[in-house]
Jmol script that loads the backbone (N, CA, C; Angstrom):
load data "model"
ATOM      1  N   MET A   1     108.576  76.836 124.189  1.00  0.00           N
ATOM      2  CA  MET A   1     107.280  76.961 123.289  1.00  0.00           C
ATOM      3  C   MET A   1     107.421  78.590 122.654  1.00  0.00           C
ATOM      4  N   SER A   2     106.867  78.323 121.486  1.00  0.00           N
ATOM      5  CA  SER A   2     107.029  80.005 120.890  1.00  0.00           C
ATOM      6  C   SER A   2     106.029  80.744 121.361  1.00  0.00           C
ATOM      7  N   ALA A   3     105.872  82.201 120.738  1.00  0.00           N
ATOM      8  CA  ALA A   3     104.898  83.088 121.177  1.00  0.00           C
ATOM      9  C   ALA A   3     103.738  82.675 120.066  1.00  0.00           C
ATOM     10  N   PRO A   4     102.531  82.846 120.255  1.00  0.00           N
ATOM     11  CA  PRO A   4     101.544  82.706 119.396  1.00  0.00           C
ATOM     12  C   PRO A   4     101.682  83.507 117.889  1.00  0.00           C
ATOM     13  N   VAL A   5     101.294  83.386 116.844  1.00  0.00           N
ATOM     14  CA  VAL A   5     101.290  83.853 115.841  1.00  0.00           C
ATOM     15  C   VAL A   5     100.437  84.882 115.797  1.00  0.00           C
ATOM     16  N   ARG A   6     100.363  86.194 115.414  1.00  0.00           N
ATOM     17  CA  ARG A   6      99.363  87.241 115.109  1.00  0.00           C
ATOM     18  C   ARG A   6      99.388  87.481 113.634  1.00  0.00           C
ATOM     19  N   LEU A   7      97.975  87.960 113.029  1.00  0.00           N
ATOM     20  CA  LEU A   7      97.679  88.358 111.911  1.00  0.00           C
ATOM     21  C   LEU A   7      97.742  89.730 111.635  1.00  0.00           C
ATOM     22  N   GLY A   8      98.617  90.118 110.372  1.00  0.00           N
ATOM     23  CA  GLY A   8      98.428  91.146 110.182  1.00  0.00           C
ATOM     24  C   GLY A   8      97.956  91.398 108.575  1.00  0.00           C
ATOM     25  N   VAL A   9      96.943  92.207 108.393  1.00  0.00           N
ATOM     26  CA  VAL A   9      96.037  92.515 107.169  1.00  0.00           C
ATOM     27  C   VAL A   9      96.261  93.754 106.942  1.00  0.00           C
ATOM     28  N   VAL A  10      96.785  93.922 105.134  1.00  0.00           N
ATOM     29  CA  VAL A  10      96.711  95.368 104.636  1.00  0.00           C
ATOM     30  C   VAL A  10      95.380  95.165 103.692  1.00  0.00           C
ATOM     31  N   LEU A  11      94.500  96.167 103.983  1.00  0.00           N
ATOM     32  CA  LEU A  11      93.331  96.168 103.173  1.00  0.00           C
ATOM     33  C   LEU A  11      93.471  97.573 102.497  1.00  0.00           C
ATOM     34  N   LEU A  12      93.390  97.253 101.024  1.00  0.00           N
ATOM     35  CA  LEU A  12      92.957  98.432 100.256  1.00  0.00           C
ATOM     36  C   LEU A  12      91.624  98.535  99.774  1.00  0.00           C
ATOM     37  N   CYS A  13      90.712  99.595  99.806  1.00  0.00           N
ATOM     38  CA  CYS A  13      89.659  99.862  99.553  1.00  0.00           C
ATOM     39  C   CYS A  13      89.117 101.085  98.944  1.00  0.00           C
ATOM     40  N   HIS A  14      88.187 101.397  98.031  1.00  0.00           N
ATOM     41  CA  HIS A  14      87.893 102.366  97.289  1.00  0.00           C
ATOM     42  C   HIS A  14      86.456 102.491  97.388  1.00  0.00           C
ATOM     43  N   SER A  15      85.340 101.734  97.771  1.00  0.00           N
ATOM     44  CA  SER A  15      83.961 101.874  97.903  1.00  0.00           C
ATOM     45  C   SER A  15      83.410 100.877  98.939  1.00  0.00           C
ATOM     46  N   ASN A  16      82.173 101.232  99.328  1.00  0.00           N
ATOM     47  CA  ASN A  16      81.716 100.222 100.270  1.00  0.00           C
ATOM     48  C   ASN A  16      82.208 100.581 101.460  1.00  0.00           C
ATOM     49  N   LEU A  17      82.844 101.556 101.983  1.00  0.00           N
ATOM     50  CA  LEU A  17      83.703 101.405 102.983  1.00  0.00           C
ATOM     51  C   LEU A  17      82.619 101.068 104.406  1.00  0.00           C
ATOM     52  N   ALA A  18      81.564 100.922 104.540  1.00  0.00           N
ATOM     53  CA  ALA A  18      80.728 100.468 105.417  1.00  0.00           C
ATOM     54  C   ALA A  18      81.211  98.909 105.666  1.00  0.00           C
ATOM     55  N   LEU A  19      80.828  98.123 104.534  1.00  0.00           N
ATOM     56  CA  LEU A  19      81.595  96.731 104.513  1.00  0.00           C
ATOM     57  C   LEU A  19      82.722  96.386 104.712  1.00  0.00           C
ATOM     58  N   ALA A  20      83.757  97.489 104.298  1.00  0.00           N
ATOM     59  CA  ALA A  20      85.365  96.935 104.746  1.00  0.00           C
ATOM     60  C   ALA A  20      85.453  97.504 106.350  1.00  0.00           C
ATOM     61  N   ALA A  21      84.575  98.341 106.999  1.00  0.00           N
ATOM     62  CA  ALA A  21      84.727  98.724 108.056  1.00  0.00           C
ATOM     63  C   ALA A  21      84.133  97.010 108.983  1.00  0.00           C
ATOM     64  N   ARG A  22      83.272  96.796 108.489  1.00  0.00           N
ATOM     65  CA  ARG A  22      82.660  95.438 109.448  1.00  0.00           C
ATOM     66  C   ARG A  22      83.967  94.038 109.067  1.00  0.00           C
ATOM     67  N   LEU A  23      84.503  94.378 108.188  1.00  0.00           N
ATOM     68  CA  LEU A  23      85.329  93.273 107.991  1.00  0.00           C
ATOM     69  C   LEU A  23      86.725  93.753 108.615  1.00  0.00           C
ATOM     70  N   VAL A  24      86.951  94.790 109.040  1.00  0.00           N
ATOM     71  CA  VAL A  24      88.313  95.286 109.762  1.00  0.00           C
ATOM     72  C   VAL A  24      87.621  94.722 111.045  1.00  0.00           C
ATOM     73  N   ARG A  25      86.461  95.048 111.623  1.00  0.00           N
ATOM     74  CA  ARG A  25      86.103  94.777 113.150  1.00  0.00           C
ATOM     75  C   ARG A  25      86.161  93.485 113.181  1.00  0.00           C
ATOM     76  N   LEU A  26      85.641  92.468 112.188  1.00  0.00           N
ATOM     77  CA  LEU A  26      86.146  90.787 112.671  1.00  0.00           C
ATOM     78  C   LEU A  26      87.404  90.564 112.579  1.00  0.00           C
ATOM     79  N   TRP A  27      88.256  91.008 112.052  1.00  0.00           N
ATOM     80  CA  TRP A  27      89.450  90.761 111.893  1.00  0.00           C
ATOM     81  C   TRP A  27      90.440  91.121 113.343  1.00  0.00           C
ATOM     82  N   THR A  28      89.911  92.335 113.576  1.00  0.00           N
ATOM     83  CA  THR A  28      90.383  92.929 114.969  1.00  0.00           C
ATOM     84  C   THR A  28      90.140  92.416 115.966  1.00  0.00           C
ATOM     85  N   GLU A  29      88.947  91.767 115.796  1.00  0.00           N
ATOM     86  CA  GLU A  29      88.351  90.872 117.115  1.00  0.00           C
ATOM     87  C   GLU A  29      88.723  89.796 117.556  1.00  0.00           C
ATOM     88  N   GLY A  30      89.633  89.483 116.294  1.00  0.00           N
ATOM     89  CA  GLY A  30      90.080  87.861 116.061  1.00  0.00           C
ATOM     90  C   GLY A  30      91.698  88.039 116.479  1.00  0.00           C
ATOM     91  N   GLY A  31      92.061  89.360 116.770  1.00  0.00           N
ATOM     92  CA  GLY A  31      93.515  89.512 117.343  1.00  0.00           C
ATOM     93  C   GLY A  31      94.157  90.342 116.032  1.00  0.00           C
ATOM     94  N   ALA A  32      93.586  90.326 114.994  1.00  0.00           N
ATOM     95  CA  ALA A  32      94.596  90.891 114.020  1.00  0.00           C
ATOM     96  C   ALA A  32      94.928  92.121 114.187  1.00  0.00           C
ATOM     97  N   ARG A  33      96.285  92.593 113.313  1.00  0.00           N
ATOM     98  CA  ARG A  33      96.014  94.027 113.177  1.00  0.00           C
ATOM     99  C   ARG A  33      95.972  94.787 111.632  1.00  0.00           C
ATOM    100  N   VAL A  34      95.604  95.535 111.419  1.00  0.00           N
ATOM    101  CA  VAL A  34      94.736  96.256 110.147  1.00  0.00           C
ATOM    102  C   VAL A  34      95.694  97.443 109.602  1.00  0.00           C
ATOM    103  N   ALA A  35      96.230  97.305 108.728  1.00  0.00           N
ATOM    104  CA  ALA A  35      96.752  98.854 107.858  1.00  0.00           C
ATOM    105  C   ALA A  35      95.422  98.862 106.932  1.00  0.00           C
ATOM    106  N   ILE A  36      95.065  99.933 106.708  1.00  0.00           N
ATOM    107  CA  ILE A  36      93.865 100.381 106.192  1.00  0.00           C
ATOM    108  C   ILE A  36      94.402 101.712 105.050  1.00  0.00           C
ATOM    109  N   HIS A  37      94.088 101.399 103.600  1.00  0.00           N
ATOM    110  CA  HIS A  37      94.176 102.133 103.041  1.00  0.00           C
ATOM    111  C   HIS A  37      93.011 102.395 102.024  1.00  0.00           C
ATOM    112  N   VAL A  38      92.604 104.039 102.221  1.00  0.00           N
ATOM    113  CA  VAL A  38      91.412 104.232 101.565  1.00  0.00           C
ATOM    114  C   VAL A  38      91.624 105.176 100.150  1.00  0.00           C
ATOM    115  N   ASP A  39      91.193 104.950  99.220  1.00  0.00           N
ATOM    116  CA  ASP A  39      91.339 105.348  97.943  1.00  0.00           C
ATOM    117  C   ASP A  39      91.173 106.976  97.912  1.00  0.00           C
ATOM    118  N   ALA A  40      91.888 107.871  97.477  1.00  0.00           N
ATOM    119  CA  ALA A  40      91.801 109.164  97.952  1.00  0.00           C
ATOM    120  C   ALA A  40      90.657 110.064  96.934  1.00  0.00           C
ATOM    121  N   ARG A  41      90.004 109.020  96.132  1.00  0.00           N
ATOM    122  CA  ARG A  41      88.669 109.536  95.542  1.00  0.00           C
ATOM    123  C   ARG A  41      87.780 108.934  96.022  1.00  0.00           C
ATOM    124  N   ALA A  42      87.791 108.070  97.271  1.00  0.00           N
ATOM    125  CA  ALA A  42      86.306 107.739  98.108  1.00  0.00           C
ATOM    126  C   ALA A  42      85.884 109.229  98.521  1.00  0.00           C
ATOM    127  N   PRO A  43      84.334 108.975  98.806  1.00  0.00           N
ATOM    128  CA  PRO A  43      83.991 110.221  99.504  1.00  0.00           C
ATOM    129  C   PRO A  43      84.478 110.350 100.589  1.00  0.00           C
ATOM    130  N   GLU A  44      84.740 111.642 101.158  1.00  0.00           N
ATOM    131  CA  GLU A  44      85.432 111.759 102.550  1.00  0.00           C
ATOM    132  C   GLU A  44      84.069 111.698 103.596  1.00  0.00           C
ATOM    133  N   ALA A  45      83.030 111.855 103.411  1.00  0.00           N
ATOM    134  CA  ALA A  45      81.781 111.547 103.873  1.00  0.00           C
ATOM    135  C   ALA A  45      82.129 109.958 104.592  1.00  0.00           C
ATOM    136  N   GLU A  46      82.118 109.228 103.490  1.00  0.00           N
ATOM    137  CA  GLU A  46      82.272 107.627 103.688  1.00  0.00           C
ATOM    138  C   GLU A  46      83.375 107.223 104.620  1.00  0.00           C
ATOM    139  N   LEU A  47      84.286 107.995 104.745  1.00  0.00           N
ATOM    140  CA  LEU A  47      85.701 107.515 105.347  1.00  0.00           C
ATOM    141  C   LEU A  47      85.224 108.125 106.988  1.00  0.00           C
ATOM    142  N   ALA A  48      84.727 109.486 106.936  1.00  0.00           N
ATOM    143  CA  ALA A  48      84.494 109.793 108.200  1.00  0.00           C
ATOM    144  C   ALA A  48      83.629 108.787 108.989  1.00  0.00           C
ATOM    145  N   GLN A  49      82.645 108.155 108.314  1.00  0.00           N
ATOM    146  CA  GLN A  49      81.714 107.085 108.587  1.00  0.00           C
ATOM    147  C   GLN A  49      82.546 105.890 109.323  1.00  0.00           C
ATOM    148  N   MET A  50      83.390 105.444 108.401  1.00  0.00           N
ATOM    149  CA  MET A  50      84.394 104.239 108.420  1.00  0.00           C
ATOM    150  C   MET A  50      85.177 104.511 109.733  1.00  0.00           C
ATOM    151  N   ARG A  51      85.797 105.716 109.859  1.00  0.00           N
ATOM    152  CA  ARG A  51      86.780 105.999 111.080  1.00  0.00           C
ATOM    153  C   ARG A  51      85.778 105.874 112.437  1.00  0.00           C
ATOM    154  N   ALA A  52      84.667 106.458 112.203  1.00  0.00           N
ATOM    155  CA  ALA A  52      83.526 106.623 113.644  1.00  0.00           C
ATOM    156  C   ALA A  52      83.459 105.204 113.834  1.00  0.00           C
ATOM    157  N   ALA A  53      83.042 104.121 112.751  1.00  0.00           N
ATOM    158  CA  ALA A  53      82.833 102.733 113.074  1.00  0.00           C
ATOM    159  C   ALA A  53      83.834 101.876 113.884  1.00  0.00           C
ATOM    160  N   LEU A  54      84.914 102.646 113.321  1.00  0.00           N
ATOM    161  CA  LEU A  54      86.129 101.833 113.809  1.00  0.00           C
ATOM    162  C   LEU A  54      86.945 102.651 115.287  1.00  0.00           C
ATOM    163  N   ALA A  55      86.217 103.710 115.484  1.00  0.00           N
ATOM    164  CA  ALA A  55      86.959 104.693 116.572  1.00  0.00           C
ATOM    165  C   ALA A  55      87.693 103.553 117.840  1.00  0.00           C
ATOM    166  N   ASP A  56      86.739 102.722 118.381  1.00  0.00           N
ATOM    167  CA  ASP A  56      87.049 101.924 119.457  1.00  0.00           C
ATOM    168  C   ASP A  56      87.887 100.882 118.941  1.00  0.00           C
ATOM    169  N   ARG A  57      88.908 100.738 117.815  1.00  0.00           N
ATOM    170  CA  ARG A  57      89.427  99.613 117.360  1.00  0.00           C
ATOM    171  C   ARG A  57      91.200 100.409 117.063  1.00  0.00           C
ATOM    172  N   GLN A  58      91.245 101.907 117.630  1.00  0.00           N
ATOM    173  CA  GLN A  58      92.674 102.366 117.125  1.00  0.00           C
ATOM    174  C   GLN A  58      93.791 101.863 117.592  1.00  0.00           C
ATOM    175  N   ASP A  59      93.757 100.813 118.494  1.00  0.00           N
ATOM    176  CA  ASP A  59      94.818 100.037 119.130  1.00  0.00           C
ATOM    177  C   ASP A  59      95.304  98.887 118.147  1.00  0.00           C
ATOM    178  N   SER A  60      94.600  98.804 117.215  1.00  0.00           N
ATOM    179  CA  SER A  60      94.326  97.736 116.229  1.00  0.00           C
ATOM    180  C   SER A  60      94.633  98.077 114.659  1.00  0.00           C
ATOM    181  N   ILE A  61      94.734  98.903 114.507  1.00  0.00           N
ATOM    182  CA  ILE A  61      94.322  99.580 113.114  1.00  0.00           C
ATOM    183  C   ILE A  61      95.162 101.091 112.653  1.00  0.00           C
ATOM    184  N   LEU A  62      95.448 101.252 111.825  1.00  0.00           N
ATOM    185  CA  LEU A  62      96.523 102.248 111.160  1.00  0.00           C
ATOM    186  C   LEU A  62      95.958 102.493 109.803  1.00  0.00           C
ATOM    187  N   PHE A  63      95.293 103.705 109.555  1.00  0.00           N
ATOM    188  CA  PHE A  63      95.140 104.262 108.361  1.00  0.00           C
ATOM    189  C   PHE A  63      96.090 104.897 107.759  1.00  0.00           C
ATOM    190  N   SER A  64      96.402 104.840 106.580  1.00  0.00           N
ATOM    191  CA  SER A  64      97.526 105.049 105.604  1.00  0.00           C
ATOM    192  C   SER A  64      97.182 106.430 105.295  1.00  0.00           C
ATOM    193  N   ARG A  65      98.095 107.094 104.591  1.00  0.00           N
ATOM    194  CA  ARG A  65      97.762 108.200 103.940  1.00  0.00           C
ATOM    195  C   ARG A  65      97.209 107.974 102.417  1.00  0.00           C
ATOM    196  N   ARG A  66      96.133 108.588 102.526  1.00  0.00           N
ATOM    197  CA  ARG A  66      95.520 108.422 100.947  1.00  0.00           C
ATOM    198  C   ARG A  66      96.005 108.839  99.707  1.00  0.00           C
ATOM    199  N   ARG A  67      95.958 108.184  98.742  1.00  0.00           N
ATOM    200  CA  ARG A  67      96.561 108.566  97.346  1.00  0.00           C
ATOM    201  C   ARG A  67      95.353 107.939  96.246  1.00  0.00           C
ATOM    202  N   PRO A  68      95.481 108.600  95.193  1.00  0.00           N
ATOM    203  CA  PRO A  68      94.571 107.891  94.135  1.00  0.00           C
ATOM    204  C   PRO A  68      95.031 106.606  93.806  1.00  0.00           C
ATOM    205  N   CYS A  69      94.350 105.681  93.567  1.00  0.00           N
ATOM    206  CA  CYS A  69      94.741 104.506  92.837  1.00  0.00           C
ATOM    207  C   CYS A  69      94.049 103.934  91.758  1.00  0.00           C
ATOM    208  N   ARG A  70      94.783 103.318  90.443  1.00  0.00           N
ATOM    209  CA  ARG A  70      94.234 102.771  89.543  1.00  0.00           C
ATOM    210  C   ARG A  70      94.586 101.472  89.269  1.00  0.00           C
ATOM    211  N   TRP A  71      93.596 100.899  88.651  1.00  0.00           N
ATOM    212  CA  TRP A  71      93.742  99.151  88.779  1.00  0.00           C
ATOM    213  C   TRP A  71      94.711  99.124  87.611  1.00  0.00           C
ATOM    214  N   GLY A  72      95.687  97.975  88.030  1.00  0.00           N
ATOM    215  CA  GLY A  72      97.094  97.857  87.069  1.00  0.00           C
ATOM    216  C   GLY A  72      98.235  98.760  87.079  1.00  0.00           C
ATOM    217  N   HIS A  73      98.077  99.645  88.072  1.00  0.00           N
ATOM    218  CA  HIS A  73      99.215 100.617  88.083  1.00  0.00           C
ATOM    219  C   HIS A  73     100.126 100.487  89.118  1.00  0.00           C
ATOM    220  N   PHE A  74     101.404 101.117  89.346  1.00  0.00           N
ATOM    221  CA  PHE A  74     101.992 101.188  90.349  1.00  0.00           C
ATOM    222  C   PHE A  74     101.599 101.994  91.744  1.00  0.00           C
ATOM    223  N   SER A  75     100.472 102.582  91.520  1.00  0.00           N
ATOM    224  CA  SER A  75     100.050 103.315  92.608  1.00  0.00           C
ATOM    225  C   SER A  75      99.327 102.329  93.338  1.00  0.00           C
ATOM    226  N   LEU A  76      99.063 101.240  93.287  1.00  0.00           N
ATOM    227  CA  LEU A  76      98.328 100.258  94.188  1.00  0.00           C
ATOM    228  C   LEU A  76      99.616  99.436  95.080  1.00  0.00           C
ATOM    229  N   VAL A  77     100.731  99.485  94.368  1.00  0.00           N
ATOM    230  CA  VAL A  77     101.978  99.139  95.225  1.00  0.00           C
ATOM    231  C   VAL A  77     102.418 100.050  96.093  1.00  0.00           C
ATOM    232  N   ALA A  78     102.416 101.360  95.727  1.00  0.00           N
ATOM    233  CA  ALA A  78     102.555 102.425  96.748  1.00  0.00           C
ATOM    234  C   ALA A  78     101.657 102.568  97.715  1.00  0.00           C
ATOM    235  N   ALA A  79     100.428 102.198  97.663  1.00  0.00           N
ATOM    236  CA  ALA A  79      99.452 102.437  98.490  1.00  0.00           C
ATOM    237  C   ALA A  79      99.748 101.096  99.484  1.00  0.00           C
ATOM    238  N   THR A  80     100.171  99.967  99.128  1.00  0.00           N
ATOM    239  CA  THR A  80     100.236  99.011  99.886  1.00  0.00           C
ATOM    240  C   THR A  80     101.509  99.315 100.833  1.00  0.00           C
ATOM    241  N   GLN A  81     102.682  99.591 100.073  1.00  0.00           N
ATOM    242  CA  GLN A  81     104.093 100.383 101.245  1.00  0.00           C
ATOM    243  C   GLN A  81     103.466 101.231 101.992  1.00  0.00           C
ATOM    244  N   ASP A  82     102.647 102.356 101.789  1.00  0.00           N
ATOM    245  CA  ASP A  82     102.397 103.151 102.709  1.00  0.00           C
ATOM    246  C   ASP A  82     102.162 102.674 103.935  1.00  0.00           C
TER     247      ASP A  82
END
end "model"
wireframe off; spacefill off
backbone 0.3
color backbone group
């Protein structure tokens, strides 16, 4: 019998970080691991609130380094690879 499959999610977000945190919470409650990239232009205060909202999920999430992203530019690929 094979091991169960675990879902991994890469989340790129730039606004409405409170909603993004709710999504991350739902995914991690279901057993997923989530890599999160927050655009460097997102307000630092919103990011701090997101980190606080997910403080109890540190074993299931990873925040990647922040970089500014532009729609349709390679920066989105780079953020995904981080």
